[in-house]
N, C-alpha and C positions, 0 to 999 in steps of 0.2 A: 125040296129039289129046286123049285123055281127061285127061291131066295138065294140058294147057293150059286145058281147061274148068274143071277143079277149081281151078287157080290163079286164073282169072278170077273164079270164084264166091267164093273166099276173099277176094280183093281187094275185091269188092263188099260182102261182109259187114263187112270192116274199115272200109270207107268209111262204111257205114251206122251202125256202132257209133260211129265217131269223130264223125259228125255229131250223133248222138243225145246224145253226152256233151260236145258242144262247149260252150264257155263263153267269157266275155270275159276270164277270167284276172284278173291284177292290173294296175292302171293307176297310174303314178306321175305326178303333176301337176307343174307347173313350179316349185312351191314345196317339193316333196318330199313333199307329202301323197300317201299311198298308199291305194288302194282295192282291196278284193277283191270283184270283181263277179260271180264265179261263182254265188253263191247266187241271183242274180236270174234266171238261166236256168231255164226250165221245160222239163224233158225231156218231149217229147211233148205239151206243152200250149201255152197262149198267154194273153196278157193281152188284154182288150178294153175298149172304151169308145166313147161316141158323140161325134160332132161335129154340133152343131145349127146349121145355117146360117140357115134360115127355116122357116116352117110347112109349106112344100111341098118342102123339100130338107134331108135329113140323111143322115149316113153312120155306119157302124159300122167302127171300126178294130180290127184285131187285130195284135198284135206280140209279139215275143220278144226276149230279149237274147242276141245272137250265136248264135242257133239258130233253125231254121225254125219257123214257126207251124204249128199243127195243121191249120188250114183254108187250103189252098193254092189258088191260081188263077193264071192266066196261062200263057204258053207254056213257062216253065221252072219246075222245082221248087226248093224251098229259099228261098222268099221269107221275109224276116224281118218285113215289115210289109205288110198288105193293107188295102184300103179297099173296103167294100161299100155300095152305095147302098140305103138302106132302102126307097125307093119302087120301084126297078126291079130290085133284086137284082144289079146288075152288080158284079163283083168285079175289082179291079185291084191288082197287086203294086206297092207303093210303096217297095220297097227290098230289096236282098239283103244280102250280107255288109257289115258296117259298114266304111265307108271310113276312118273315124277315130274315136278316143275321145279327147276333148279336155277342157280345163278347163270347168267350169261358167261360164256367162256372168257370174255374180255374183262369181266368184273361184275360184282353184284349190283352196281349202279348203272350198268350199261344196257340192261334188258333181262330177258329170261330165256330159258331153254326148256322145251317140253319134249319128253321122251315117250314114244308110243311103241308098244311091242305086240306082235301077233304071235302068241304061243299056242293058238288054237288050230289053225289050218295054214295051208300054203307055205310050209316051212321049206327052206332051200338047202342046198348041199345034201341032196338025197334025204330030205326030211330031218336033218340033224340040227339045223340052226334056225332059230326063230328070227323072223324079219323084224328089224328095229328101225324106227324113224325118229330122228332128232329134228325138231323145228326150232331154229334159233332166231329169236326176234330181238332186234336192237331198237334203241330209242330213235324215233323218226318224227316227221312232221305231218304225215298223212295217215289215213286209217290203216292202210296196208300197202307196202311196196315190195314186190318180190325181188330178191337179189339173185340167187342161183340155186339150182337143184343139182345135187351130185351124189355120187357114191365115193366116199373118201378112199384114196388109194391105199391098197393093202387091207382094206376091211372086207368082211364077208357079210352079205345080207344086211348092210347098214346103209341107210339113205339119209341124206341131210338136206333140209330145206332152210334157206336163209332169207331173211327179209327184215324190214323195219316197220315200225308202227308208232304212232303217238301214244298208243295205249301201253306201249312197253317202255314208257318213260316213268321214272319214280314220281309218285304223287307228291305235290308240294309239301315241304316240311318233313319229309321222311328221308332217311339215309343220307345219300350224297357221296361226295368224294372221300369222306372220312378225314379231310384235312381241317385243322383248326383255323378259325377266322383270325383276322388281325386283332380284333378286340379280345378274343379269348387268350391269345398269346400275350397281349399286354397285361391282362389281369393276372395271368399266371406269374409273369415276371415281377409285377408290382407287389403281389402278396408274398411271393417268395423273398424278395428283397426286404420287405417290411418285417417279415418274421426274422430274417437273419439279423437285421438291424437291432431288433429288440433282444434277441438272444445274446449276440456279441456285446451289445451295449450293457446289458445286465451283468454279464460276467466281468467286464472291465470296471463297472461301477462298484461291484462287490469286492473284487480282488484287489484292484488298484487304488480305488478311492476309499474303500472301507465302508461304503454305505450298507445299510441293511433295511429289511422290511420293504415298504412300498417305495422307498427312495432309491432302490437299486434300478428302478426304471430309468433308462437313459434319458438325459435332458428332462428330468422330472419336473422342474419348475415350468418349463415350456408346456408340457402336456397338462399340467395342473391349471395353467392359465388359458389354455386353448378354448374351452367353452365360452369364457368371457370375451376373449378376443373375437370369436366368431359372432357373438351377440353384438359387440360394438360394430363389427363390419356390416351386419345386417341393418342396424339402425343408421349407419352412415349412408349406405346405398339408398335406404328408404328416404332419408332426408334429401339426398341429391335428386331423387326422382320426383318426390311429392312436395318437398319443402317442409314437411312435418318434422318437428323436432320434439322428441319426448322430454317431458319435464323431469 
């Protein structure tokens, strides 16, 4: 019995430590852009910001990234997003563990979007609709800069938190805009033209000039002599630089 209690206690401690150290990890977007979101997680802390609806109605939101907020409310612990009415002080959990981490609405290389859903308690519209929170984080220069908190027009029980962070910028060497560099474009054009030259030249050499075998290669004599021409060029440059002339 004692060992069982000790084991349960240890499991509880491990669970609490795991939750405290929880983070979002890395996210790989659809274009290959990779984000390390762990630095956004506040261990034992929370972010907060206001939503101003009208002069008589405003809310304070508290949230964390893939970890519980410090100020909890509701029937269950572990809320990642909460909403508190500034007038009446009523607190509602607006999301628990993130349902998904997805591309930023403006594109996969622009940041990330985290979606939290509370399907456990505090449902709205007479208990019919689960509260959902989208946290949209764009690439920025600071650890975190809050943009705006709102409830999109026409939505029901949907909350949106926008901000920017340097941790929502793609890791170096990953993803990007998806556009080809100038060097890549040059290589594609060069090798395409080179292939076309050989194909068309071979057909002309075979059909028009009547060549066969290896001699259908266009400008065959030039390509045959090219290695020796390159060798002579190397020796010439070496002679000009060092004064050494091979015997």
